[in-house]
C-alpha positions in Angstrom: 175.6 74.2 76.5 172.0 73.7 75.2 173.4 70.8 73.1 174.9 68.9 76.1 171.3 69.4 77.8 169.6 67.9 75.0 172.1 65.2 75.0 171.6 64.4 78.5 168.0 64.7 77.9 168.0 61.9 74.9 170.7 59.5 76.6 168.2 59.7 80.0 164.9 59.0 78.2 164.2 55.6 79.2 161.6 54.7 76.7 164.2 55.6 74.0 166.5 53.2 75.6 164.3 50.5 75.8 163.8 50.4 72.3 167.6 50.8 71.4 168.2 48.0 73.9 165.3 45.5 72.4 166.5 46.4 69.0 170.0 45.5 69.2 169.1 42.1 71.4 166.8 41.0 68.6 169.2 42.1 66.1 171.8 40.1 67.9 169.6 36.9 68.3 168.5 37.3 64.6 172.1 36.7 63.9 172.8 33.8 66.3 169.5 32.3 65.1 170.4 32.4 61.6 173.8 30.8 62.2 172.3 28.1 64.0 169.6 27.2 61.4 171.7 27.5 58.5 175.5 26.8 59.8 177.2 29.9 58.4 177.3 33.5 59.9 176.1 36.5 57.9 177.0 39.7 59.0 174.1 41.7 57.5 171.7 39.9 59.9 172.9 42.3 62.1 171.5 45.1 60.4 169.1 43.6 58.2 165.5 43.6 57.9 163.7 40.0 57.9 164.3 36.9 60.2 163.5 35.4 63.5 162.9 37.2 65.5 161.3 40.4 64.4 163.3 43.6 65.4 160.9 46.1 64.0 158.6 44.2 66.3 160.6 43.9 69.5 161.3 47.8 69.1 158.0 48.8 68.9 156.6 46.5 71.5 159.1 47.7 73.9 158.3 50.9 73.2 154.7 50.7 73.4 155.4 48.6 76.9 157.9 51.2 78.4 155.4 54.1 77.7 152.5 52.1 79.4 155.0 51.7 82.6 156.2 55.1 82.5 153.0 57.0 81.3 150.4 55.2 82.6 147.7 52.5 80.3 145.4 55.5 80.4 147.8 58.2 79.0 147.4 59.5 75.3 151.1 58.6 74.9 150.6 55.1 75.3 147.5 55.0 73.1 149.6 56.5 70.3 152.6 53.9 71.3 150.5 50.9 71.0 148.4 52.2 67.6 152.1 52.6 66.4 153.1 49.2 67.5 150.3 47.6 66.1 150.3 49.2 62.8 154.4 48.5 62.5 154.0 44.7 63.3 151.1 44.2 61.0 152.7 45.5 58.0 155.9 43.5 59.0 154.0 40.5 58.6 151.7 41.5 55.8 153.0 44.2 53.1 157.0 43.7 53.6 156.4 39.9 53.9 154.6 39.7 50.4 157.1 42.1 48.9 159.8 39.9 49.8 157.7 37.0 48.0 157.3 38.9 45.3 161.2 39.6 45.1 161.9 36.1 45.0 159.7 35.5 42.0 161.0 38.8 40.4 164.7 37.6 41.0 163.9 34.4 39.5 162.6 36.0 36.3 165.8 38.0 36.0 168.1 34.8 36.6 166.2 33.0 33.6 166.3 35.9 31.3 170.3 36.0 32.3 170.8 32.7 31.5 168.8 33.2 28.2 171.0 36.1 27.5 168.3 38.5 27.2 169.3 40.6 30.5 172.4 42.7 31.5 171.3 42.8 35.1 174.1 41.8 37.5 173.5 39.9 40.8 174.1 43.0 42.4 170.7 44.4 40.9 168.6 41.9 42.5 165.6 42.6 44.7 166.3 42.2 48.3 164.2 39.2 49.3 164.3 38.8 53.3 162.4 42.1 54.2 159.2 40.8 56.0 158.6 38.3 58.6 156.0 35.5 59.4 153.3 35.5 62.0 155.6 33.7 64.3 158.6 35.9 64.1 156.6 39.1 64.5 154.7 37.2 67.7 158.5 36.4 68.8 159.8 40.0 68.6 156.5 41.6 70.1 157.1 39.1 73.1 160.8 40.0 73.3 160.0 43.6 73.2 157.7 43.5 76.2 160.4 41.2 78.5 163.0 43.7 77.6 161.0 46.7 78.5 159.8 45.1 82.0 163.5 44.1 82.6 165.2 47.5 81.6 162.2 49.0 83.8 163.6 46.9 86.8 167.3 48.0 86.0 167.1 51.6 84.8 
C-alpha cells in the first residue's frame, strides 16, 4: 500500500515528468540529426552522450523551467534547480567536451602503437570520444528544455 502511494506520487510529479519527456525528445532528436548528417543510423545515439542537442542541457533546463512554473521564480526550489542547470550545462560544454578531445588524441596514439605492434589493446578498449558538447549543442538543448517544459505545463 505504501509503495503504491510512492509510485503514484512519482507518476504525478509534473517536474519529474517534464524532465523525462525532455530527455526522451532530445535523445530521439539527437538520433535523427545524427542520421541526417551522417547518413547512417547509430542506435547508441538513443542512449549515448554528446551530439545535437545536448540531452543533459534539455533535461536540466526543463526541470528548472518546470520548477519555476510550479514553485515560483522566487522559490528556493527554483534557485536550486536553476544553479544545478547552469552547472550541468557548463560542465557539458567545458570539462566533458575537453575529455572527448583528449580521448581522440589518446585513441590515435593507441592506434599508432597497435600499428607498430607495441600494444595489446583492442578496438573495444578505446576511450569514448563522444562525451561533450559544443556551445551550440548546449544552447539548443537548453532551448528545447524550456520549450518542452512550457508545453508539458500546458498539457498536464
